[in-house]
mmCIF file of the N, C-alpha and C atoms, coordinates in Angstrom:
data_MODEL
# 
_entry.id   MODEL 
# 
loop_
_atom_site.group_PDB 
_atom_site.id 
_atom_site.type_symbol 
_atom_site.label_atom_id 
_atom_site.label_alt_id 
_atom_site.label_comp_id 
_atom_site.label_asym_id 
_atom_site.label_entity_id 
_atom_site.label_seq_id 
_atom_site.pdbx_PDB_ins_code 
_atom_site.Cartn_x 
_atom_site.Cartn_y 
_atom_site.Cartn_z 
_atom_site.occupancy 
_atom_site.B_iso_or_equiv 
_atom_site.pdbx_formal_charge 
_atom_site.auth_seq_id 
_atom_site.auth_comp_id 
_atom_site.auth_asym_id 
_atom_site.auth_atom_id 
_atom_site.pdbx_PDB_model_num 
ATOM 1   N N  . MET A 1 1  ? 15.539  12.837  -11.674 1.00 0.00 ? 1  MET A N  1 
ATOM 2   C CA . MET A 1 1  ? 15.189  11.663  -12.203 1.00 0.00 ? 1  MET A CA 1 
ATOM 3   C C  . MET A 1 1  ? 13.778  11.567  -11.961 1.00 0.00 ? 1  MET A C  1 
ATOM 4   N N  . ASN A 1 2  ? 13.182  11.103  -13.136 1.00 0.00 ? 2  ASN A N  1 
ATOM 5   C CA . ASN A 1 2  ? 11.632  10.818  -12.746 1.00 0.00 ? 2  ASN A CA 1 
ATOM 6   C C  . ASN A 1 2  ? 11.524  9.292   -12.792 1.00 0.00 ? 2  ASN A C  1 
ATOM 7   N N  . LEU A 1 3  ? 10.990  8.758   -11.761 1.00 0.00 ? 3  LEU A N  1 
ATOM 8   C CA . LEU A 1 3  ? 10.866  7.361   -11.622 1.00 0.00 ? 3  LEU A CA 1 
ATOM 9   C C  . LEU A 1 3  ? 9.450   6.775   -11.533 1.00 0.00 ? 3  LEU A C  1 
ATOM 10  N N  . THR A 1 4  ? 8.453   7.723   -11.860 1.00 0.00 ? 4  THR A N  1 
ATOM 11  C CA . THR A 1 4  ? 7.009   7.665   -11.711 1.00 0.00 ? 4  THR A CA 1 
ATOM 12  C C  . THR A 1 4  ? 6.615   7.203   -13.325 1.00 0.00 ? 4  THR A C  1 
ATOM 13  N N  . GLU A 1 5  ? 5.567   6.509   -13.250 1.00 0.00 ? 5  GLU A N  1 
ATOM 14  C CA . GLU A 1 5  ? 4.895   5.914   -14.601 1.00 0.00 ? 5  GLU A CA 1 
ATOM 15  C C  . GLU A 1 5  ? 3.610   6.513   -14.669 1.00 0.00 ? 5  GLU A C  1 
ATOM 16  N N  . SER A 1 6  ? 3.126   7.097   -15.597 1.00 0.00 ? 6  SER A N  1 
ATOM 17  C CA . SER A 1 6  ? 1.887   7.769   -15.703 1.00 0.00 ? 6  SER A CA 1 
ATOM 18  C C  . SER A 1 6  ? 0.627   6.976   -16.225 1.00 0.00 ? 6  SER A C  1 
ATOM 19  N N  . SER A 1 7  ? 0.814   5.569   -16.302 1.00 0.00 ? 7  SER A N  1 
ATOM 20  C CA . SER A 1 7  ? -0.146  4.972   -16.650 1.00 0.00 ? 7  SER A CA 1 
ATOM 21  C C  . SER A 1 7  ? -0.979  4.485   -15.347 1.00 0.00 ? 7  SER A C  1 
ATOM 22  N N  . ASN A 1 8  ? -2.269  4.370   -15.634 1.00 0.00 ? 8  ASN A N  1 
ATOM 23  C CA . ASN A 1 8  ? -3.229  4.256   -14.547 1.00 0.00 ? 8  ASN A CA 1 
ATOM 24  C C  . ASN A 1 8  ? -3.942  2.874   -14.564 1.00 0.00 ? 8  ASN A C  1 
ATOM 25  N N  . THR A 1 9  ? -3.206  1.904   -14.644 1.00 0.00 ? 9  THR A N  1 
ATOM 26  C CA . THR A 1 9  ? -3.620  0.359   -15.040 1.00 0.00 ? 9  THR A CA 1 
ATOM 27  C C  . THR A 1 9  ? -3.476  -0.198  -13.599 1.00 0.00 ? 9  THR A C  1 
ATOM 28  N N  . VAL A 1 10 ? -4.367  -1.140  -13.313 1.00 0.00 ? 10 VAL A N  1 
ATOM 29  C CA . VAL A 1 10 ? -4.627  -1.820  -12.057 1.00 0.00 ? 10 VAL A CA 1 
ATOM 30  C C  . VAL A 1 10 ? -3.809  -3.020  -12.394 1.00 0.00 ? 10 VAL A C  1 
ATOM 31  N N  . GLN A 1 11 ? -2.980  -3.368  -11.613 1.00 0.00 ? 11 GLN A N  1 
ATOM 32  C CA . GLN A 1 11 ? -2.420  -4.791  -11.595 1.00 0.00 ? 11 GLN A CA 1 
ATOM 33  C C  . GLN A 1 11 ? -2.982  -5.920  -10.682 1.00 0.00 ? 11 GLN A C  1 
ATOM 34  N N  . HIS A 1 12 ? -3.404  -6.933  -10.960 1.00 0.00 ? 12 HIS A N  1 
ATOM 35  C CA . HIS A 1 12 ? -4.043  -7.989  -10.133 1.00 0.00 ? 12 HIS A CA 1 
ATOM 36  C C  . HIS A 1 12 ? -3.125  -8.947  -9.984  1.00 0.00 ? 12 HIS A C  1 
ATOM 37  N N  . VAL A 1 13 ? -2.712  -9.202  -8.585  1.00 0.00 ? 13 VAL A N  1 
ATOM 38  C CA . VAL A 1 13 ? -1.757  -10.050 -8.081  1.00 0.00 ? 13 VAL A CA 1 
ATOM 39  C C  . VAL A 1 13 ? -2.551  -11.461 -7.528  1.00 0.00 ? 13 VAL A C  1 
ATOM 40  N N  . SER A 1 14 ? -2.298  -12.657 -7.783  1.00 0.00 ? 14 SER A N  1 
ATOM 41  C CA . SER A 1 14 ? -2.928  -13.815 -7.179  1.00 0.00 ? 14 SER A CA 1 
ATOM 42  C C  . SER A 1 14 ? -1.977  -14.139 -5.960  1.00 0.00 ? 14 SER A C  1 
ATOM 43  N N  . LEU A 1 15 ? -2.758  -14.212 -4.719  1.00 0.00 ? 15 LEU A N  1 
ATOM 44  C CA . LEU A 1 15 ? -1.859  -14.328 -3.451  1.00 0.00 ? 15 LEU A CA 1 
ATOM 45  C C  . LEU A 1 15 ? -2.148  -15.878 -3.057  1.00 0.00 ? 15 LEU A C  1 
ATOM 46  N N  . GLU A 1 16 ? -2.967  -16.496 -3.983  1.00 0.00 ? 16 GLU A N  1 
ATOM 47  C CA . GLU A 1 16 ? -3.258  -18.068 -3.502  1.00 0.00 ? 16 GLU A CA 1 
ATOM 48  C C  . GLU A 1 16 ? -2.205  -18.908 -3.535  1.00 0.00 ? 16 GLU A C  1 
ATOM 49  N N  . GLN A 1 17 ? -1.269  -18.701 -4.293  1.00 0.00 ? 17 GLN A N  1 
ATOM 50  C CA . GLN A 1 17 ? 0.069   -19.741 -4.299  1.00 0.00 ? 17 GLN A CA 1 
ATOM 51  C C  . GLN A 1 17 ? 1.176   -19.229 -3.430  1.00 0.00 ? 17 GLN A C  1 
ATOM 52  N N  . VAL A 1 18 ? 0.952   -18.031 -2.684  1.00 0.00 ? 18 VAL A N  1 
ATOM 53  C CA . VAL A 1 18 ? 2.218   -17.584 -1.896  1.00 0.00 ? 18 VAL A CA 1 
ATOM 54  C C  . VAL A 1 18 ? 2.073   -18.288 -0.549  1.00 0.00 ? 18 VAL A C  1 
ATOM 55  N N  . SER A 1 19 ? 3.217   -18.654 -0.216  1.00 0.00 ? 19 SER A N  1 
ATOM 56  C CA . SER A 1 19 ? 3.134   -19.390 1.203   1.00 0.00 ? 19 SER A CA 1 
ATOM 57  C C  . SER A 1 19 ? 3.125   -18.316 2.358   1.00 0.00 ? 19 SER A C  1 
ATOM 58  N N  . PRO A 1 20 ? 2.657   -18.975 3.176   1.00 0.00 ? 20 PRO A N  1 
ATOM 59  C CA . PRO A 1 20 ? 2.371   -18.355 4.750   1.00 0.00 ? 20 PRO A CA 1 
ATOM 60  C C  . PRO A 1 20 ? 3.429   -17.289 5.055   1.00 0.00 ? 20 PRO A C  1 
ATOM 61  N N  . LYS A 1 21 ? 4.764   -18.076 4.930   1.00 0.00 ? 21 LYS A N  1 
ATOM 62  C CA . LYS A 1 21 ? 5.916   -17.146 5.424   1.00 0.00 ? 21 LYS A CA 1 
ATOM 63  C C  . LYS A 1 21 ? 6.056   -15.845 4.313   1.00 0.00 ? 21 LYS A C  1 
ATOM 64  N N  . HIS A 1 22 ? 6.015   -16.481 3.119   1.00 0.00 ? 22 HIS A N  1 
ATOM 65  C CA . HIS A 1 22 ? 6.167   -15.147 2.244   1.00 0.00 ? 22 HIS A CA 1 
ATOM 66  C C  . HIS A 1 22 ? 5.019   -14.149 2.206   1.00 0.00 ? 22 HIS A C  1 
ATOM 67  N N  . LEU A 1 23 ? 4.057   -14.531 2.630   1.00 0.00 ? 23 LEU A N  1 
ATOM 68  C CA . LEU A 1 23 ? 2.987   -13.471 2.872   1.00 0.00 ? 23 LEU A CA 1 
ATOM 69  C C  . LEU A 1 23 ? 3.349   -12.585 3.982   1.00 0.00 ? 23 LEU A C  1 
ATOM 70  N N  . ASN A 1 24 ? 3.606   -13.141 5.025   1.00 0.00 ? 24 ASN A N  1 
ATOM 71  C CA . ASN A 1 24 ? 4.229   -12.403 6.137   1.00 0.00 ? 24 ASN A CA 1 
ATOM 72  C C  . ASN A 1 24 ? 5.457   -11.505 5.737   1.00 0.00 ? 24 ASN A C  1 
ATOM 73  N N  . ASP A 1 25 ? 6.444   -12.028 5.119   1.00 0.00 ? 25 ASP A N  1 
ATOM 74  C CA . ASP A 1 25 ? 7.572   -11.415 4.911   1.00 0.00 ? 25 ASP A CA 1 
ATOM 75  C C  . ASP A 1 25 ? 7.182   -10.091 3.883   1.00 0.00 ? 25 ASP A C  1 
ATOM 76  N N  . LEU A 1 26 ? 6.323   -10.356 2.826   1.00 0.00 ? 26 LEU A N  1 
ATOM 77  C CA . LEU A 1 26 ? 6.075   -9.414  1.858   1.00 0.00 ? 26 LEU A CA 1 
ATOM 78  C C  . LEU A 1 26 ? 5.260   -8.172  2.678   1.00 0.00 ? 26 LEU A C  1 
ATOM 79  N N  . GLU A 1 27 ? 4.136   -8.548  3.537   1.00 0.00 ? 27 GLU A N  1 
ATOM 80  C CA . GLU A 1 27 ? 3.667   -7.432  4.271   1.00 0.00 ? 27 GLU A CA 1 
ATOM 81  C C  . GLU A 1 27 ? 4.351   -6.765  5.330   1.00 0.00 ? 27 GLU A C  1 
ATOM 82  N N  . ARG A 1 28 ? 5.572   -7.325  5.979   1.00 0.00 ? 28 ARG A N  1 
ATOM 83  C CA . ARG A 1 28 ? 6.384   -6.620  6.603   1.00 0.00 ? 28 ARG A CA 1 
ATOM 84  C C  . ARG A 1 28 ? 7.373   -5.737  5.879   1.00 0.00 ? 28 ARG A C  1 
ATOM 85  N N  . CYS A 1 29 ? 7.737   -6.008  4.642   1.00 0.00 ? 29 CYS A N  1 
ATOM 86  C CA . CYS A 1 29 ? 8.663   -5.326  3.809   1.00 0.00 ? 29 CYS A CA 1 
ATOM 87  C C  . CYS A 1 29 ? 7.906   -4.122  3.107   1.00 0.00 ? 29 CYS A C  1 
ATOM 88  N N  . ILE A 1 30 ? 6.739   -4.324  2.772   1.00 0.00 ? 30 ILE A N  1 
ATOM 89  C CA . ILE A 1 30 ? 5.897   -3.016  2.396   1.00 0.00 ? 30 ILE A CA 1 
ATOM 90  C C  . ILE A 1 30 ? 5.530   -2.134  3.541   1.00 0.00 ? 30 ILE A C  1 
ATOM 91  N N  . GLN A 1 31 ? 5.460   -2.650  4.820   1.00 0.00 ? 31 GLN A N  1 
ATOM 92  C CA . GLN A 1 31 ? 5.279   -1.983  5.795   1.00 0.00 ? 31 GLN A CA 1 
ATOM 93  C C  . GLN A 1 31 ? 6.678   -1.029  6.256   1.00 0.00 ? 31 GLN A C  1 
ATOM 94  N N  . ASP A 1 32 ? 7.928   -1.669  6.095   1.00 0.00 ? 32 ASP A N  1 
ATOM 95  C CA . ASP A 1 32 ? 9.098   -0.848  6.259   1.00 0.00 ? 32 ASP A CA 1 
ATOM 96  C C  . ASP A 1 32 ? 9.172   -0.038  4.869   1.00 0.00 ? 32 ASP A C  1 
ATOM 97  N N  . LEU A 1 33 ? 8.926   -0.386  3.824   1.00 0.00 ? 33 LEU A N  1 
ATOM 98  C CA . LEU A 1 33 ? 9.071   0.704   2.680   1.00 0.00 ? 33 LEU A CA 1 
ATOM 99  C C  . LEU A 1 33 ? 8.385   1.550   2.780   1.00 0.00 ? 33 LEU A C  1 
ATOM 100 N N  . LEU A 1 34 ? 6.980   1.538   3.062   1.00 0.00 ? 34 LEU A N  1 
ATOM 101 C CA . LEU A 1 34 ? 6.125   2.795   3.433   1.00 0.00 ? 34 LEU A CA 1 
ATOM 102 C C  . LEU A 1 34 ? 6.722   3.685   4.574   1.00 0.00 ? 34 LEU A C  1 
ATOM 103 N N  . ALA A 1 35 ? 7.456   2.927   5.467   1.00 0.00 ? 35 ALA A N  1 
ATOM 104 C CA . ALA A 1 35 ? 7.883   3.748   6.687   1.00 0.00 ? 35 ALA A CA 1 
ATOM 105 C C  . ALA A 1 35 ? 9.070   4.624   6.225   1.00 0.00 ? 35 ALA A C  1 
ATOM 106 N N  . THR A 1 36 ? 9.814   3.916   5.422   1.00 0.00 ? 36 THR A N  1 
ATOM 107 C CA . THR A 1 36 ? 11.168  4.707   4.939   1.00 0.00 ? 36 THR A CA 1 
ATOM 108 C C  . THR A 1 36 ? 10.745  5.640   3.911   1.00 0.00 ? 36 THR A C  1 
ATOM 109 N N  . MET A 1 37 ? 9.798   5.530   3.094   1.00 0.00 ? 37 MET A N  1 
ATOM 110 C CA . MET A 1 37 ? 9.203   6.535   2.217   1.00 0.00 ? 37 MET A CA 1 
ATOM 111 C C  . MET A 1 37 ? 8.790   7.882   3.016   1.00 0.00 ? 37 MET A C  1 
ATOM 112 N N  . ARG A 1 38 ? 8.021   7.529   4.105   1.00 0.00 ? 38 ARG A N  1 
ATOM 113 C CA . ARG A 1 38 ? 7.589   8.796   4.873   1.00 0.00 ? 38 ARG A CA 1 
ATOM 114 C C  . ARG A 1 38 ? 8.803   9.605   5.435   1.00 0.00 ? 38 ARG A C  1 
ATOM 115 N N  . LYS A 1 39 ? 9.957   8.495   6.103   1.00 0.00 ? 39 LYS A N  1 
ATOM 116 C CA . LYS A 1 39 ? 11.015  9.448   6.552   1.00 0.00 ? 39 LYS A CA 1 
ATOM 117 C C  . LYS A 1 39 ? 11.932  10.127  5.794   1.00 0.00 ? 39 LYS A C  1 
ATOM 118 N N  . ALA A 1 40 ? 11.849  9.662   4.562   1.00 0.00 ? 40 ALA A N  1 
ATOM 119 C CA . ALA A 1 40 ? 12.684  10.118  3.379   1.00 0.00 ? 40 ALA A CA 1 
ATOM 120 C C  . ALA A 1 40 ? 11.890  11.430  2.762   1.00 0.00 ? 40 ALA A C  1 
ATOM 121 N N  . LYS A 1 41 ? 10.795  11.472  3.147   1.00 0.00 ? 41 LYS A N  1 
ATOM 122 C CA . LYS A 1 41 ? 9.804   12.282  2.702   1.00 0.00 ? 41 LYS A CA 1 
ATOM 123 C C  . LYS A 1 41 ? 9.637   12.388  1.109   1.00 0.00 ? 41 LYS A C  1 
ATOM 124 N N  . LEU A 1 42 ? 9.604   11.010  0.642   1.00 0.00 ? 42 LEU A N  1 
ATOM 125 C CA . LEU A 1 42 ? 9.514   10.683  -0.669  1.00 0.00 ? 42 LEU A CA 1 
ATOM 126 C C  . LEU A 1 42 ? 7.942   10.843  -0.775  1.00 0.00 ? 42 LEU A C  1 
ATOM 127 N N  . ARG A 1 43 ? 7.215   11.538  -1.663  1.00 0.00 ? 43 ARG A N  1 
ATOM 128 C CA . ARG A 1 43 ? 5.835   11.863  -1.848  1.00 0.00 ? 43 ARG A CA 1 
ATOM 129 C C  . ARG A 1 43 ? 5.636   11.424  -3.532  1.00 0.00 ? 43 ARG A C  1 
ATOM 130 N N  . ASP A 1 44 ? 5.012   10.380  -3.464  1.00 0.00 ? 44 ASP A N  1 
ATOM 131 C CA . ASP A 1 44 ? 4.350   9.725   -4.386  1.00 0.00 ? 44 ASP A CA 1 
ATOM 132 C C  . ASP A 1 44 ? 3.082   8.722   -4.122  1.00 0.00 ? 44 ASP A C  1 
ATOM 133 N N  . THR A 1 45 ? 1.851   9.703   -4.248  1.00 0.00 ? 45 THR A N  1 
ATOM 134 C CA . THR A 1 45 ? 0.656   9.260   -3.656  1.00 0.00 ? 45 THR A CA 1 
ATOM 135 C C  . THR A 1 45 ? 0.305   8.159   -4.456  1.00 0.00 ? 45 THR A C  1 
ATOM 136 N N  . THR A 1 46 ? 0.518   8.039   -5.850  1.00 0.00 ? 46 THR A N  1 
ATOM 137 C CA . THR A 1 46 ? 0.084   6.725   -6.538  1.00 0.00 ? 46 THR A CA 1 
ATOM 138 C C  . THR A 1 46 ? 0.511   5.455   -5.953  1.00 0.00 ? 46 THR A C  1 
ATOM 139 N N  . LEU A 1 47 ? 1.961   5.599   -5.993  1.00 0.00 ? 47 LEU A N  1 
ATOM 140 C CA . LEU A 1 47 ? 2.826   4.486   -5.242  1.00 0.00 ? 47 LEU A CA 1 
ATOM 141 C C  . LEU A 1 47 ? 2.287   4.222   -3.974  1.00 0.00 ? 47 LEU A C  1 
ATOM 142 N N  . GLN A 1 48 ? 2.281   5.038   -2.920  1.00 0.00 ? 48 GLN A N  1 
ATOM 143 C CA . GLN A 1 48 ? 2.023   4.866   -1.653  1.00 0.00 ? 48 GLN A CA 1 
ATOM 144 C C  . GLN A 1 48 ? 0.559   4.251   -1.566  1.00 0.00 ? 48 GLN A C  1 
ATOM 145 N N  . GLU A 1 49 ? -0.427  4.586   -2.377  1.00 0.00 ? 49 GLU A N  1 
ATOM 146 C CA . GLU A 1 49 ? -1.818  4.080   -2.525  1.00 0.00 ? 49 GLU A CA 1 
ATOM 147 C C  . GLU A 1 49 ? -1.675  2.836   -2.997  1.00 0.00 ? 49 GLU A C  1 
ATOM 148 N N  . SER A 1 50 ? -0.844  2.253   -3.778  1.00 0.00 ? 50 SER A N  1 
ATOM 149 C CA . SER A 1 50 ? -0.703  1.114   -4.416  1.00 0.00 ? 50 SER A CA 1 
ATOM 150 C C  . SER A 1 50 ? -0.038  0.189   -3.313  1.00 0.00 ? 50 SER A C  1 
ATOM 151 N N  . LEU A 1 51 ? 0.879   0.505   -2.814  1.00 0.00 ? 51 LEU A N  1 
ATOM 152 C CA . LEU A 1 51 ? 1.872   -0.242  -1.762  1.00 0.00 ? 51 LEU A CA 1 
ATOM 153 C C  . LEU A 1 51 ? 0.763   -0.324  -0.510  1.00 0.00 ? 51 LEU A C  1 
ATOM 154 N N  . SER A 1 52 ? 0.021   0.608   0.086   1.00 0.00 ? 52 SER A N  1 
ATOM 155 C CA . SER A 1 52 ? -1.107  0.470   1.051   1.00 0.00 ? 52 SER A CA 1 
ATOM 156 C C  . SER A 1 52 ? -1.905  -0.585  0.597   1.00 0.00 ? 52 SER A C  1 
ATOM 157 N N  . LEU A 1 53 ? -2.399  -0.527  -0.528  1.00 0.00 ? 53 LEU A N  1 
ATOM 158 C CA . LEU A 1 53 ? -3.592  -1.470  -1.058  1.00 0.00 ? 53 LEU A CA 1 
ATOM 159 C C  . LEU A 1 53 ? -3.175  -2.928  -0.975  1.00 0.00 ? 53 LEU A C  1 
ATOM 160 N N  . LEU A 1 54 ? -1.804  -3.248  -1.570  1.00 0.00 ? 54 LEU A N  1 
ATOM 161 C CA . LEU A 1 54 ? -1.006  -4.291  -1.658  1.00 0.00 ? 54 LEU A CA 1 
ATOM 162 C C  . LEU A 1 54 ? -0.993  -4.940  -0.001  1.00 0.00 ? 54 LEU A C  1 
ATOM 163 N N  . GLU A 1 55 ? -0.576  -3.931  0.726   1.00 0.00 ? 55 GLU A N  1 
ATOM 164 C CA . GLU A 1 55 ? -0.393  -4.416  2.321   1.00 0.00 ? 55 GLU A CA 1 
ATOM 165 C C  . GLU A 1 55 ? -1.630  -4.779  2.804   1.00 0.00 ? 55 GLU A C  1 
ATOM 166 N N  . GLN A 1 56 ? -2.738  -3.848  2.443   1.00 0.00 ? 56 GLN A N  1 
ATOM 167 C CA . GLN A 1 56 ? -3.984  -4.332  3.248   1.00 0.00 ? 56 GLN A CA 1 
ATOM 168 C C  . GLN A 1 56 ? -4.411  -5.722  2.562   1.00 0.00 ? 56 GLN A C  1 
ATOM 169 N N  . LYS A 1 57 ? -4.400  -5.979  1.363   1.00 0.00 ? 57 LYS A N  1 
ATOM 170 C CA . LYS A 1 57 ? -4.627  -7.463  0.617   1.00 0.00 ? 57 LYS A CA 1 
ATOM 171 C C  . LYS A 1 57 ? -3.648  -8.674  1.286   1.00 0.00 ? 57 LYS A C  1 
ATOM 172 N N  . LEU A 1 58 ? -2.645  -8.369  1.485   1.00 0.00 ? 58 LEU A N  1 
ATOM 173 C CA . LEU A 1 58 ? -1.552  -9.458  2.277   1.00 0.00 ? 58 LEU A CA 1 
ATOM 174 C C  . LEU A 1 58 ? -2.031  -9.680  3.552   1.00 0.00 ? 58 LEU A C  1 
ATOM 175 N N  . GLY A 1 59 ? -2.429  -8.411  4.014   1.00 0.00 ? 59 GLY A N  1 
ATOM 176 C CA . GLY A 1 59 ? -3.008  -8.662  5.629   1.00 0.00 ? 59 GLY A CA 1 
ATOM 177 C C  . GLY A 1 59 ? -4.268  -9.561  5.448   1.00 0.00 ? 59 GLY A C  1 
ATOM 178 N N  . GLU A 1 60 ? -5.161  -9.262  4.771   1.00 0.00 ? 60 GLU A N  1 
ATOM 179 C CA . GLU A 1 60 ? -6.519  -9.962  4.560   1.00 0.00 ? 60 GLU A CA 1 
ATOM 180 C C  . GLU A 1 60 ? -6.371  -11.429 4.316   1.00 0.00 ? 60 GLU A C  1 
ATOM 181 N N  . ALA A 1 61 ? -5.335  -11.659 3.451   1.00 0.00 ? 61 ALA A N  1 
ATOM 182 C CA . ALA A 1 61 ? -4.988  -13.123 2.948   1.00 0.00 ? 61 ALA A CA 1 
ATOM 183 C C  . ALA A 1 61 ? -4.574  -13.804 3.997   1.00 0.00 ? 61 ALA A C  1 
ATOM 184 N N  . ARG A 1 62 ? -3.661  -13.231 4.842   1.00 0.00 ? 62 ARG A N  1 
ATOM 185 C CA . ARG A 1 62 ? -2.945  -13.912 6.022   1.00 0.00 ? 62 ARG A CA 1 
ATOM 186 C C  . ARG A 1 62 ? -3.846  -14.296 6.984   1.00 0.00 ? 62 ARG A C  1 
ATOM 187 N N  . ARG A 1 63 ? -4.685  -13.062 7.270   1.00 0.00 ? 63 ARG A N  1 
ATOM 188 C CA . ARG A 1 63 ? -5.790  -13.363 8.510   1.00 0.00 ? 63 ARG A CA 1 
ATOM 189 C C  . ARG A 1 63 ? -6.595  -14.491 8.106   1.00 0.00 ? 63 ARG A C  1 
ATOM 190 N N  . ALA A 1 64 ? -7.040  -14.505 6.815   1.00 0.00 ? 64 ALA A N  1 
ATOM 191 C CA . ALA A 1 64 ? -8.127  -15.415 6.350   1.00 0.00 ? 64 ALA A CA 1 
ATOM 192 C C  . ALA A 1 64 ? -7.518  -16.824 6.337   1.00 0.00 ? 64 ALA A C  1 
ATOM 193 N N  . ARG A 1 65 ? -6.222  -16.823 5.892   1.00 0.00 ? 65 ARG A N  1 
ATOM 194 C CA . ARG A 1 65 ? -5.713  -18.269 5.986   1.00 0.00 ? 65 ARG A CA 1 
ATOM 195 C C  . ARG A 1 65 ? -5.593  -18.755 7.459   1.00 0.00 ? 65 ARG A C  1 
ATOM 196 N N  . PHE A 1 66 ? -5.260  -17.843 8.337   1.00 0.00 ? 66 PHE A N  1 
ATOM 197 C CA . PHE A 1 66 ? -5.130  -18.177 9.695   1.00 0.00 ? 66 PHE A CA 1 
ATOM 198 C C  . PHE A 1 66 ? -6.524  -18.478 10.453  1.00 0.00 ? 66 PHE A C  1 
ATOM 199 N N  . ASP A 1 67 ? -7.643  -17.833 10.023  1.00 0.00 ? 67 ASP A N  1 
ATOM 200 C CA . ASP A 1 67 ? -8.886  -18.344 10.531  1.00 0.00 ? 67 ASP A CA 1 
ATOM 201 C C  . ASP A 1 67 ? -9.394  -19.646 9.824   1.00 0.00 ? 67 ASP A C  1 
ATOM 202 N N  . GLU A 1 68 ? -8.841  -19.804 8.783   1.00 0.00 ? 68 GLU A N  1 
ATOM 203 C CA . GLU A 1 68 ? -9.258  -21.401 8.175   1.00 0.00 ? 68 GLU A CA 1 
ATOM 204 C C  . GLU A 1 68 ? -8.538  -22.208 8.920   1.00 0.00 ? 68 GLU A C  1 
ATOM 205 N N  . SER A 1 69 ? -7.346  -22.086 9.252   1.00 0.00 ? 69 SER A N  1 
ATOM 206 C CA . SER A 1 69 ? -6.730  -23.198 9.810   1.00 0.00 ? 69 SER A CA 1 
ATOM 207 C C  . SER A 1 69 ? -6.845  -23.235 11.335  1.00 0.00 ? 69 SER A C  1 
ATOM 208 N N  . ASN A 1 70 ? -7.264  -22.218 11.904  1.00 0.00 ? 70 ASN A N  1 
ATOM 209 C CA . ASN A 1 70 ? -7.493  -21.985 13.463  1.00 0.00 ? 70 ASN A CA 1 
ATOM 210 C C  . ASN A 1 70 ? -8.754  -21.577 13.755  1.00 0.00 ? 70 ASN A C  1 
ATOM 211 N N  . PRO A 1 71 ? -9.824  -22.507 13.494  1.00 0.00 ? 71 PRO A N  1 
ATOM 212 C CA . PRO A 1 71 ? -11.473 -22.041 13.689  1.00 0.00 ? 71 PRO A CA 1 
ATOM 213 C C  . PRO A 1 71 ? -11.479 -21.496 15.078  1.00 0.00 ? 71 PRO A C  1 
ATOM 214 N N  . GLU A 1 72 ? -10.812 -22.179 16.002  1.00 0.00 ? 72 GLU A N  1 
ATOM 215 C CA . GLU A 1 72 ? -11.100 -21.636 17.490  1.00 0.00 ? 72 GLU A CA 1 
ATOM 216 C C  . GLU A 1 72 ? -10.704 -20.134 17.770  1.00 0.00 ? 72 GLU A C  1 
ATOM 217 N N  . TYR A 1 73 ? -10.112 -19.510 16.971  1.00 0.00 ? 73 TYR A N  1 
ATOM 218 C CA . TYR A 1 73 ? -9.730  -18.072 17.114  1.00 0.00 ? 73 TYR A CA 1 
ATOM 219 C C  . TYR A 1 73 ? -10.363 -17.279 16.220  1.00 0.00 ? 73 TYR A C  1 
ATOM 220 N N  . ARG A 1 74 ? -11.450 -17.744 15.486  1.00 0.00 ? 74 ARG A N  1 
ATOM 221 C CA . ARG A 1 74 ? -12.377 -16.891 14.527  1.00 0.00 ? 74 ARG A CA 1 
ATOM 222 C C  . ARG A 1 74 ? -12.864 -15.760 15.434  1.00 0.00 ? 74 ARG A C  1 
ATOM 223 N N  . GLY A 1 75 ? -12.789 -14.881 14.800  1.00 0.00 ? 75 GLY A N  1 
ATOM 224 C CA . GLY A 1 75 ? -13.407 -13.498 15.392  1.00 0.00 ? 75 GLY A CA 1 
ATOM 225 C C  . GLY A 1 75 ? -12.304 -12.618 15.918  1.00 0.00 ? 75 GLY A C  1 
ATOM 226 N N  . TYR A 1 76 ? -11.113 -13.003 16.397  1.00 0.00 ? 76 TYR A N  1 
ATOM 227 C CA . TYR A 1 76 ? -10.426 -12.218 17.079  1.00 0.00 ? 76 TYR A CA 1 
ATOM 228 C C  . TYR A 1 76 ? -9.576  -11.171 16.183  1.00 0.00 ? 76 TYR A C  1 
# 
């Protein structure tokens, strides 16, 4: 069964309207999914790269929101 798609389109997702709780949940779920894929030896570099990039963007958004609401912790 081939579950990959051969399109090289980039999907843009707006994280502005996502709640902080959902940002955390999404980031954690993607980390779990990537770990499970590694353990299961599923090799789809395109999917893994996309998920890793989404994980990175979610983390950046989460940290930026934290910095905005907690200026005393800026720089940690």
